[in-house]
DRENRODO-33354 format. One record per residue: residue number from 0; z, y, x of N, C-alpha, C in turn; residue in three letters. Coordinates in steps of 0.2 Angstrom, whole numbers, plus 5000, padded with zeros to 4 digits. Layout:
{NUM {Z Y X} {Z Y X} {Z Y X} 'ala'}
...
# end
This chain:
{0 {5331 5101 5148} {5326 5096 5147} {5319 5098 5149} 'met'}
{1 {5315 5094 5153} {5309 5096 5155} {5304 5097 5150} 'pro'}
{2 {5299 5101 5150} {5294 5102 5145} {5290 5095 5143} 'pro'}
{3 {5289 5094 5137} {5285 5088 5135} {5278 5088 5138} 'arg'}
{4 {5276 5083 5141} {5269 5082 5144} {5264 5079 5139} 'lys'}
{5 {5260 5083 5137} {5255 5081 5132} {5249 5078 5135} 'asp'}
{6 {5246 5073 5132} {5240 5070 5135} {5234 5075 5135} 'pro'}
{7 {5230 5075 5140} {5223 5078 5139} {5218 5074 5135} 'asp'}
{8 {5217 5076 5129} {5213 5072 5125} {5206 5071 5127} 'ala'}
{9 {5204 5075 5132} {5197 5074 5135} {5197 5070 5141} 'ser'}
{10 {5202 5068 5143} {5203 5064 5150} {5200 5057 5150} 'ala'}
{11 {5201 5054 5144} {5199 5047 5143} {5199 5045 5136} 'ser'}
{12 {5196 5039 5135} {5197 5037 5128} {5204 5035 5126} 'val'}
{13 {5208 5032 5130} {5215 5031 5128} {5219 5037 5127} 'pro'}
{14 {5217 5043 5131} {5221 5049 5130} {5219 5052 5124} 'cys'}
{15 {5212 5052 5122} {5210 5054 5115} {5214 5051 5110} 'phe'}
{16 {5214 5045 5110} {5218 5041 5104} {5225 5042 5105} 'tyr'}
{17 {5228 5043 5111} {5235 5044 5112} {5237 5051 5109} 'gly'}
{18 {5233 5056 5110} {5234 5063 5107} {5234 5063 5100} 'ala'}
{19 {5229 5059 5097} {5228 5058 5090} {5234 5055 5087} 'glu'}
{20 {5236 5050 5090} {5242 5046 5087} {5248 5051 5087} 'leu'}
{21 {5249 5055 5092} {5255 5059 5092} {5254 5064 5087} 'arg'}
{22 {5248 5067 5086} {5247 5072 5081} {5248 5069 5074} 'tyr'}
{23 {5246 5063 5072} {5247 5060 5066} {5254 5059 5065} 'gln'}
{24 {5258 5056 5070} {5265 5055 5069} {5269 5061 5068} 'arg'}
{25 {5268 5066 5071} {5272 5072 5070} {5270 5076 5064} 'glu'}
{26 {5264 5075 5062} {5261 5078 5055} {5265 5074 5050} 'glu'}
{27 {5266 5068 5051} {5270 5064 5045} {5277 5065 5046} 'ala'}
{28 {5280 5068 5051} {5287 5069 5052} {5291 5063 5054} 'gly'}
{29 {5287 5059 5058} {5290 5053 5061} {5292 5054 5068} 'phe'}
{30 {5298 5051 5070} {5300 5051 5077} {5297 5044 5080} 'thr'}
{31 {5297 5044 5087} {5294 5038 5090} {5298 5032 5087} 'leu'}
{32 {5305 5032 5087} {5309 5027 5084} {5307 5025 5077} 'glu'}
{33 {5306 5030 5073} {5305 5028 5066} {5298 5025 5065} 'gln'}
{34 {5293 5027 5070} {5286 5024 5069} {5286 5017 5072} 'leu'}
{35 {5290 5015 5077} {5289 5009 5080} {5294 5004 5076} 'val'}
{36 {5298 5006 5072} {5302 5002 5068} {5298 4997 5064} 'glu'}
{37 {5300 4991 5064} {5296 4986 5060} {5290 4983 5063} 'gly'}
{38 {5289 4985 5069} {5283 4982 5073} {5286 4977 5078} 'ser'}
{39 {5282 4974 5082} {5284 4969 5087} {5284 4972 5094} 'phe'}
{40 {5283 4979 5094} {5282 4982 5101} {5289 4987 5102} 'arg'}
{41 {5289 4989 5108} {5295 4993 5110} {5293 5000 5110} 'gly'}
{42 {5299 5004 5110} {5298 5011 5110} {5294 5014 5116} 'leu'}
{43 {5296 5011 5122} {5292 5013 5128} {5285 5012 5128} 'ser'}
{44 {5283 5006 5125} {5276 5004 5124} {5272 5010 5120} 'phe'}
{45 {5275 5012 5114} {5272 5017 5110} {5272 5023 5113} 'leu'}
{46 {5277 5025 5117} {5277 5031 5121} {5271 5032 5126} 'ser'}
{47 {5270 5026 5129} {5264 5026 5134} {5258 5026 5131} 'gln'}
{48 {5257 5024 5125} {5251 5024 5121} {5249 5032 5120} 'ile'}
{49 {5254 5035 5117} {5254 5042 5116} {5252 5046 5122} 'glu'}
{50 {5254 5044 5128} {5253 5048 5134} {5246 5046 5137} 'arg'}
{51 {5242 5041 5134} {5236 5039 5136} {5236 5034 5142} 'gly'}
{52 {5242 5031 5143} {5243 5026 5149} {5242 5019 5147} 'glu'}
{53 {5241 5018 5140} {5240 5011 5138} {5236 5011 5132} 'arg'}
{54 {5232 5006 5131} {5228 5005 5125} {5232 5002 5120} 'ala'}
{55 {5230 5004 5113} {5234 5001 5108} {5231 4994 5106} 'met'}
{56 {5236 4989 5105} {5234 4983 5103} {5233 4983 5095} 'pro'}
{57 {5229 4978 5093} {5227 4978 5086} {5234 4977 5081} 'met'}
{58 {5239 4973 5083} {5244 4973 5078} {5248 4979 5077} 'asp'}
{59 {5248 4983 5083} {5252 4990 5082} {5247 4995 5079} 'leu'}
{60 {5241 4994 5079} {5236 4999 5076} {5237 4998 5068} 'ala'}
{61 {5237 4991 5066} {5238 4990 5059} {5245 4993 5056} 'arg'}
{62 {5250 4992 5061} {5257 4994 5059} {5257 5002 5058} 'his'}
{63 {5253 5005 5063} {5253 5013 5063} {5249 5015 5057} 'val'}
{64 {5243 5012 5056} {5239 5014 5050} {5243 5014 5043} 'asp'}
{65 {5247 5008 5043} {5251 5007 5037} {5256 5013 5036} 'lys'}
{66 {5260 5014 5041} {5265 5019 5041} {5263 5026 5040} 'lys'}
{67 {5258 5028 5044} {5255 5035 5044} {5250 5036 5038} 'leu'}
{68 {5248 5030 5035} {5243 5031 5030} {5237 5034 5032} 'ala'}
{69 {5234 5031 5038} {5228 5034 5041} {5222 5030 5039} 'thr'}
{70 {5222 5027 5034} {5216 5023 5031} {5212 5019 5036} 'asn'}
{71 {5216 5015 5040} {5213 5011 5045} {5209 5014 5051} 'gly'}
{72 {5211 5020 5052} {5208 5024 5058} {5209 5020 5065} 'phe'}
{73 {5215 5018 5066} {5217 5015 5072} {5215 5008 5073} 'phe'}
{74 {5215 5005 5067} {5212 4998 5067} {5205 4998 5068} 'glu'}
{75 {5201 5002 5066} {5194 5003 5067} {5192 5004 5074} 'arg'}
{76 {5197 5008 5077} {5196 5010 5084} {5197 5003 5088} 'arg'}
{77 {5202 5000 5087} {5203 4993 5090} {5198 4988 5090} 'cys'}
{78 {5195 4988 5084} {5189 4983 5083} {5183 4985 5087} 'glu'}
{79 {5182 4992 5087} {5176 4994 5091} {5177 4993 5099} 'ala'}
{80 {5184 4994 5101} {5186 4992 5108} {5185 4985 5110} 'thr'}
{81 {5187 4981 5105} {5187 4974 5106} {5180 4971 5107} 'gln'}
{82 {5175 4974 5103} {5168 4972 5104} {5166 4974 5111} 'lys'}
{83 {5167 4980 5113} {5165 4982 5119} {5168 4978 5125} 'ala'}
{84 {5174 4976 5124} {5178 4973 5129} {5175 4965 5130} 'arg'}
{85 {5172 4963 5125} {5170 4956 5125} {5164 4955 5129} 'lys'}
{86 {5161 4961 5132} {5155 4960 5136} {5158 4958 5143} 'ala'}
{87 {5160 4952 5143} {5162 4949 5150} {5169 4947 5151} 'gly'}
{88 {5173 4950 5147} {5181 4948 5148} {5183 4944 5142} 'tyr'}
{89 {5188 4940 5143} {5192 4937 5138} {5196 4942 5135} 'ala'}
{90 {5196 4942 5128} {5200 4947 5124} {5207 4948 5127} 'glu'}
{91 {5210 4943 5128} {5217 4943 5131} {5218 4946 5138} 'his'}
{92 {5212 4947 5141} {5212 4950 5148} {5210 4957 5148} 'phe'}
{93 {5207 4959 5143} {5204 4966 5143} {5208 4971 5145} 'ala'}
{94 {5215 4971 5142} {5219 4977 5144} {5221 4976 5152} 'asp'}
{95 {5221 4970 5155} {5223 4969 5162} {5217 4972 5166} 'val'}
{96 {5211 4971 5164} {5205 4973 5168} {5205 4981 5168} 'ala'}
{97 {5207 4984 5162} {5207 4991 5161} {5212 4994 5166} 'glu'}
{98 {5218 4991 5167} {5223 4993 5170} {5223 4992 5178} 'leu'}
{99 {5219 4987 5180} {5219 4985 5187} {5217 4991 5192} 'glu'}
{100 {5212 4995 5190} {5210 5000 5195} {5215 5006 5196} 'pro'}
{101 {5220 5006 5191} {5225 5011 5191} {5231 5009 5194} 'arg'}
{102 {5232 5002 5196} {5238 5000 5199} {5239 5002 5206} 'ala'}
{103 {5245 5003 5208} {5247 5004 5215} {5248 4997 5218} 'ala'}
{104 {5251 4992 5215} {5251 4986 5218} {5249 4980 5213} 'thr'}
{105 {5246 4975 5215} {5245 4969 5211} {5247 4963 5215} 'ile'}
{106 {5252 4959 5212} {5255 4953 5215} {5253 4947 5210} 'glu'}
{107 {5249 4943 5213} {5246 4937 5210} {5250 4931 5212} 'asp'}
{108 {5251 4926 5207} {5254 4920 5209} {5248 4915 5206} 'trp'}
{109 {5245 4911 5210} {5240 4907 5208} {5241 4900 5209} 'ala'}
{110 {5244 4896 5205} {5246 4889 5206} {5240 4884 5206} 'pro'}
{111 {5235 4886 5202} {5229 4881 5201} {5222 4884 5203} 'met'}
{112 {5221 4890 5202} {5214 4893 5203} {5215 4899 5208} 'leu'}
{113 {5209 4900 5212} {5209 4906 5216} {5209 4913 5211} 'val'}
{114 {5213 4918 5213} {5213 4924 5208} {5206 4927 5208} 'pro'}
{115 {5205 4930 5202} {5198 4933 5201} {5196 4938 5206} 'gly'}
{116 {5201 4942 5209} {5199 4947 5214} {5196 4944 5220} 'leu'}
{117 {5198 4937 5221} {5196 4934 5227} {5190 4929 5226} 'leu'}
{118 {5187 4928 5220} {5183 4923 5219} {5175 4925 5221} 'gln'}
{119 {5171 4920 5222} {5164 4921 5223} {5161 4919 5217} 'thr'}
{120 {5154 4920 5217} {5150 4919 5211} {5150 4911 5209} 'ala'}
{121 {5148 4907 5214} {5148 4900 5212} {5155 4897 5210} 'pro'}
{122 {5160 4900 5213} {5167 4897 5211} {5168 4899 5204} 'tyr'}
{123 {5167 4906 5202} {5169 4908 5196} {5164 4905 5190} 'ser'}
{124 {5158 4904 5192} {5153 4900 5188} {5156 4893 5186} 'arg'}
{125 {5158 4890 5191} {5160 4883 5190} {5166 4882 5186} 'ala'}
{126 {5171 4887 5187} {5177 4887 5183} {5176 4888 5176} 'ile'}
{127 {5172 4893 5175} {5170 4895 5168} {5166 4890 5164} 'met'}
{128 {5162 4886 5168} {5158 4881 5164} {5162 4875 5163} 'arg'}
{129 {5167 4874 5167} {5172 4868 5166} {5176 4870 5160} 'ser'}
{130 {5179 4876 5159} {5183 4878 5154} {5180 4879 5147} 'ala'}
{131 {5173 4881 5148} {5170 4883 5142} {5163 4880 5142} 'met'}
{132 {5162 4873 5141} {5156 4870 5142} {5151 4871 5136} 'pro'}
{133 {5154 4874 5131} {5150 4875 5125} {5147 4882 5125} 'trp'}
{134 {5149 4886 5130} {5146 4893 5131} {5139 4893 5134} 'thr'}
{135 {5135 4898 5132} {5128 4898 5134} {5128 4900 5141} 'ser'}
{136 {5122 4899 5145} {5121 4901 5152} {5122 4908 5152} 'gly'}
{137 {5119 4912 5148} {5118 4919 5148} {5125 4922 5147} 'asp'}
{138 {5129 4919 5143} {5136 4922 5142} {5140 4920 5148} 'glu'}
{139 {5139 4915 5151} {5143 4913 5158} {5141 4918 5163} 'ile'}
{140 {5135 4919 5164} {5133 4924 5169} {5135 4931 5168} 'glu'}
{141 {5136 4933 5161} {5139 4940 5160} {5146 4940 5162} 'gln'}
{142 {5150 4934 5161} {5157 4934 5163} {5158 4934 5170} 'met'}
{143 {5153 4930 5174} {5153 4930 5181} {5152 4937 5184} 'val'}
{144 {5147 4941 5181} {5146 4948 5184} {5152 4952 5183} 'arg'}
{145 {5155 4951 5177} {5161 4956 5175} {5167 4954 5180} 'ala'}
{146 {5168 4948 5181} {5173 4946 5186} {5172 4948 5193} 'arg'}
{147 {5166 4948 5195} {5165 4950 5202} {5165 4958 5203} 'leu'}
{148 {5163 4961 5197} {5163 4968 5197} {5170 4971 5198} 'lys'}
{149 {5175 4967 5196} {5182 4969 5196} {5184 4971 5203} 'arg'}
{150 {5181 4967 5208} {5183 4968 5215} {5181 4974 5218} 'ala'}
{151 {5177 4978 5214} {5175 4985 5216} {5181 4990 5217} 'glu'}
{152 {5186 4988 5214} {5192 4992 5215} {5194 4993 5222} 'leu'}
{153 {5192 4988 5226} {5194 4989 5233} {5190 4994 5237} 'phe'}
{154 {5185 4997 5234} {5181 5002 5236} {5184 5009 5234} 'glu'}
{155 {5189 5009 5230} {5192 5016 5228} {5195 5019 5235} 'gln'}
{156 {5196 5026 5234} {5199 5029 5239} {5206 5027 5241} 'glu'}
{157 {5210 5025 5236} {5216 5022 5236} {5217 5016 5232} 'lys'}
{158 {5214 5010 5235} {5214 5004 5231} {5221 5001 5230} 'pro'}
{159 {5222 4997 5225} {5228 4994 5224} {5230 4989 5230} 'pro'}
{160 {5236 4989 5232} {5238 4984 5237} {5239 4977 5234} 'lys'}
{161 {5235 4972 5236} {5235 4966 5233} {5240 4961 5237} 'leu'}
{162 {5244 4957 5234} {5248 4952 5237} {5247 4946 5233} 'trp'}
{163 {5243 4941 5236} {5242 4935 5232} {5245 4929 5235} 'ala'}
{164 {5248 4925 5231} {5252 4919 5233} {5248 4913 5230} 'ile'}
{165 {5245 4909 5234} {5242 4903 5231} {5245 4896 5233} 'leu'}
{166 {5245 4892 5228} {5248 4885 5230} {5242 4882 5235} 'asp'}
{167 {5245 4878 5239} {5240 4875 5244} {5234 4871 5241} 'glu'}
{168 {5236 4868 5235} {5231 4864 5231} {5225 4868 5229} 'asn'}
{169 {5226 4874 5229} {5220 4879 5227} {5215 4879 5232} 'val'}
{170 {5217 4878 5238} {5211 4878 5244} {5209 4871 5245} 'ile'}
{171 {5213 4866 5243} {5211 4859 5244} {5207 4856 5239} 'arg'}
{172 {5207 4859 5233} {5204 4856 5227} {5196 4858 5228} 'arg'}
{173 {5192 4852 5228} {5185 4853 5229} {5181 4855 5223} 'arg'}
{174 {5182 4861 5221} {5179 4864 5215} {5171 4865 5216} 'ala'}
{175 {5169 4865 5222} {5162 4866 5224} {5159 4861 5229} 'leu'}
{176 {5153 4861 5231} {5151 4857 5236} {5153 4860 5243} 'pro'}
{177 {5154 4856 5248} {5157 4859 5254} {5155 4865 5257} 'pro'}
{178 {5148 4866 5257} {5145 4873 5259} {5148 4879 5255} 'gly'}
{179 {5148 4878 5248} {5150 4883 5244} {5158 4884 5245} 'glu'}
{180 {5162 4879 5246} {5169 4879 5247} {5170 4883 5253} 'met'}
{181 {5166 4882 5259} {5167 4885 5265} {5166 4893 5264} 'ala'}
{182 {5161 4895 5260} {5159 4902 5258} {5165 4905 5254} 'glu'}
{183 {5168 4901 5250} {5174 4904 5246} {5180 4905 5251} 'leu'}
{184 {5181 4900 5255} {5187 4901 5260} {5185 4907 5265} 'met'}
{185 {5179 4908 5267} {5177 4913 5271} {5178 4920 5268} 'glu'}
{186 {5176 4920 5261} {5176 4926 5257} {5184 4928 5256} 'his'}
{187 {5188 4923 5255} {5195 4925 5254} {5198 4928 5260} 'ile'}
{188 {5196 4925 5266} {5199 4928 5273} {5196 4935 5274} 'ala'}
{189 {5190 4936 5272} {5186 4942 5274} {5190 4948 5270} 'asp'}
{190 {5191 4946 5263} {5194 4951 5259} {5201 4953 5261} 'val'}
{191 {5205 4948 5263} {5211 4949 5265} {5212 4953 5272} 'val'}
{192 {5207 4952 5276} {5207 4956 5282} {5204 4963 5282} 'lys'}
{193 {5199 4964 5277} {5196 4970 5276} {5199 4975 5271} 'ala'}
{194 {5204 4973 5267} {5207 4977 5262} {5215 4977 5263} 'thr'}
{195 {5218 4981 5259} {5226 4981 5260} {5228 4975 5256} 'pro'}
{196 {5227 4970 5258} {5229 4963 5255} {5234 4959 5259} 'ser'}
{197 {5238 4955 5256} {5242 4950 5260} {5241 4944 5256} 'ile'}
{198 {5240 4938 5260} {5239 4932 5257} {5245 4927 5260} 'leu'}
{199 {5248 4923 5255} {5253 4918 5257} {5251 4912 5253} 'gln'}
{200 {5252 4906 5257} {5251 4899 5254} {5258 4896 5253} 'ile'}
{201 {5259 4893 5247} {5265 4889 5246} {5262 4882 5248} 'val'}
{202 {5265 4879 5254} {5263 4872 5256} {5264 4867 5251} 'pro'}
{203 {5260 4862 5251} {5261 4856 5247} {5268 4852 5248} 'gly'}
{204 {5270 4853 5254} {5277 4850 5256} {5283 4854 5253} 'thr'}
{205 {5282 4860 5250} {5287 4864 5248} {5291 4861 5242} 'ala'}
{206 {5289 4856 5238} {5293 4853 5233} {5294 4858 5227} 'gly'}
{207 {5300 4858 5225} {5302 4863 5219} {5303 4870 5222} 'val'}
{208 {5300 4875 5219} {5300 4881 5221} {5302 4886 5215} 'his'}
{209 {5303 4893 5216} {5306 4897 5211} {5301 4899 5206} 'pro'}
{210 {5294 4897 5206} {5290 4899 5201} {5285 4893 5199} 'phe'}
{211 {5289 4888 5196} {5285 4882 5193} {5282 4883 5187} 'met'}
{212 {5277 4887 5186} {5274 4889 5180} {5267 4891 5181} 'met'}
{213 {5263 4894 5176} {5256 4895 5177} {5255 4902 5180} 'gly'}
{214 {5248 4904 5180} {5246 4910 5183} {5250 4916 5180} 'leu'}
{215 {5253 4920 5185} {5257 4926 5184} {5254 4932 5188} 'thr'}
{216 {5254 4938 5185} {5253 4944 5189} {5258 4949 5187} 'arg'}
{217 {5260 4953 5193} {5264 4959 5192} {5260 4965 5194} 'ile'}
{218 {5260 4970 5190} {5257 4976 5192} {5262 4982 5192} 'met'}
{219 {5262 4986 5197} {5266 4992 5197} {5261 4998 5197} 'thr'}
{220 {5263 5004 5195} {5259 5010 5194} {5263 5016 5197} 'phe'}
{221 {5260 5021 5199} {5263 5027 5201} {5266 5031 5196} 'ser'}
{222 {5263 5030 5190} {5264 5035 5184} {5266 5031 5178} 'asp'}
{223 {5268 5025 5178} {5270 5021 5172} {5274 5015 5175} 'ala'}
{224 {5278 5012 5170} {5282 5007 5172} {5278 5000 5174} 'pro'}
{225 {5281 4996 5177} {5278 4990 5179} {5276 4985 5173} 'pro'}
{226 {5272 4981 5174} {5270 4976 5169} {5269 4969 5172} 'leu'}
{227 {5270 4964 5168} {5269 4957 5170} {5264 4954 5165} 'val'}
{228 {5259 4950 5168} {5254 4947 5164} {5254 4939 5166} 'tyr'}
{229 {5255 4935 5160} {5255 4928 5161} {5249 4925 5157} 'thr'}
{230 {5246 4920 5160} {5240 4917 5157} {5240 4910 5156} 'glu'}
{231 {5238 4907 5150} {5237 4900 5149} {5230 4899 5149} 'gly'}
{232 {5228 4893 5146} {5221 4891 5146} {5216 4896 5142} 'leu'}
{233 {5219 4897 5136} {5215 4902 5132} {5218 4907 5129} 'his'}
{234 {5224 4909 5132} {5228 4915 5130} {5231 4918 5136} 'ser'}
{235 {5233 4925 5135} {5237 4928 5140} {5242 4933 5136} 'gly'}
{236 {5247 4935 5140} {5252 4940 5137} {5254 4945 5142} 'gln'}
{237 {5254 4951 5140} {5257 4957 5144} {5264 4958 5142} 'leu'}
{238 {5268 4958 5147} {5276 4959 5146} {5278 4966 5149} 'ile'}
{239 {5281 4970 5145} {5283 4976 5148} {5291 4977 5146} 'asp'}
{240 {5294 4972 5143} {5301 4973 5142} {5305 4973 5149} 'tyr'}
{241 {5308 4978 5151} {5311 4979 5157} {5315 4973 5160} 'pro'}
{242 {5320 4971 5156} {5324 4965 5159} {5320 4959 5161} 'pro'}
{243 {5314 4958 5157} {5310 4952 5158} {5306 4953 5164} 'his'}
{244 {5303 4960 5165} {5299 4962 5171} {5304 4961 5177} 'val'}
{245 {5310 4963 5177} {5314 4962 5182} {5315 4955 5185} 'thr'}
{246 {5316 4951 5180} {5317 4944 5182} {5310 4941 5185} 'arg'}
{247 {5305 4942 5182} {5299 4940 5185} {5298 4943 5192} 'tyr'}
{248 {5300 4949 5193} {5299 4952 5200} {5304 4948 5205} 'arg'}
{249 {5310 4947 5203} {5315 4943 5207} {5312 4936 5208} 'glu'}
{250 {5309 4933 5204} {5306 4926 5205} {5300 4926 5210} 'ser'}
{251 {5296 4932 5209} {5291 4932 5214} {5293 4934 5221} 'tyr'}
{252 {5299 4937 5222} {5302 4938 5228} {5304 4932 5231} 'asp'}
{253 {5307 4928 5227} {5309 4921 5229} {5304 4917 5231} 'leu'}
{254 {5298 4917 5228} {5292 4914 5229} {5289 4916 5236} 'leu'}
{255 {5289 4922 5238} {5287 4925 5244} {5291 4921 5250} 'arg'}
{256 {5298 4920 5249} {5302 4917 5254} {5300 4910 5255} 'ala'}
{257 {5298 4907 5249} {5296 4899 5250} {5289 4898 5253} 'ala'}
{258 {5285 4903 5253} {5278 4903 5255} {5278 4903 5263} 'ala'}
{259 {5272 4901 5266} {5271 4902 5273} {5270 4909 5274} 'leu'}
{260 {5272 4911 5281} {5270 4918 5282} {5263 4920 5282} 'pro'}
{261 {5261 4927 5281} {5254 4929 5280} {5250 4926 5286} 'pro'}
{262 {5252 4927 5292} {5248 4924 5298} {5246 4917 5297} 'glu'}
{263 {5251 4913 5296} {5250 4906 5295} {5246 4904 5289} 'ala'}
{264 {5247 4908 5284} {5243 4907 5278} {5235 4908 5279} 'ser'}
{265 {5234 4914 5282} {5227 4916 5283} {5224 4910 5288} 'leu'}
{266 {5228 4908 5293} {5225 4903 5297} {5224 4897 5294} 'ala'}
{267 {5228 4895 5289} {5226 4889 5285} {5220 4889 5281} 'met'}
{268 {5219 4895 5278} {5212 4897 5274} {5206 4896 5279} 'val'}
{269 {5207 4899 5285} {5201 4899 5290} {5200 4892 5292} 'glu'}
{270 {5205 4888 5293} {5205 4881 5295} {5201 4877 5290} 'glu'}
{271 {5203 4878 5283} {5200 4875 5278} {5192 4877 5278} 'ala'}
{272 {5191 4883 5279} {5184 4885 5279} {5180 4881 5284} 'ala'}
{273 {5183 4881 5290} {5179 4877 5296} {5178 4870 5294} 'arg'}
{274 {5183 4867 5291} {5183 4860 5289} {5177 4859 5284} 'gly'}
{275 {5177 4863 5279} {5172 4863 5274} {5165 4864 5277} 'tyr'}
{276 {5164 4869 5281} {5158 4870 5285} {5156 4864 5289} 'arg'}
{277 {5160 4861 5292} {5158 4855 5296} {5156 4850 5292} 'his'}
{278 {5159 4849 5286} {5157 4843 5282} {5150 4845 5279} 'glu'}
{279 {5149 4851 5277} {5142 4853 5275} {5137 4852 5280} 'ala'}
{280 {5138 4853 5286} {5133 4852 5291} {5132 4845 5292} 'gln'}
{281 {5137 4841 5292} {5136 4834 5293} {5132 4831 5287} 'gln'}
{282 {5132 4834 5281} {5128 4831 5276} {5121 4833 5276} 'arg'}
{283 {5120 4839 5280} {5113 4841 5280} {5108 4837 5284} 'asp'}
# end
């Protein structure tokens, strides 16, 4: 049996709390199986937390505090983390944003909106204002900055490989004035051409296809199992159960086959940019 790999508690905040969790668990005489029993999480999920590969969610923190009698230690840590993460991210997306820079590949399916990594500030602002009209202007701007900052992962020495599949209605929907729509299309094309990214479009004529549902993301890692993230209007879910992850990946592969080839998809986006640009010039 290979030697156990202990997390370096000084490497990062997740590693620190992962090491503390392992210490408290072993001090109490619990195995991983015994500790996870009665929670809504899997054994592999708890193991990844101990190795510092995953942050601990609140429901598991409460479960661990109760079983290990740690007097709310892990719950207080989660509360502090949630407050920090609220600086620009929806709470349900915070773990995804944390994992993004570590991903080897990111595969997005966007049936309604341009994925966050490809958005411009005007587009992001318009989407957020539409979804959260009661939110203050300062909060909206904070979220816009946080969303645009995520794209800095493309500047890493080894950035994740992005594969984005968009429904055609995403580039046809006029979420902005023509000039800003042109900038959005040009930005998408520029990112795809300048980074390790592939773009595909599911044409409006495709009819029924293998992924008739909301926004979905699949992330793979060099040092951890793959994850799936699905999102609705005001909620999101991380899925790590291997059989479910496998099914999502199979569906995504089928969706690739139903979409236009990358060259034709990029040409469609560039054509849309020219159309919006021409319309904007006619209005001036």
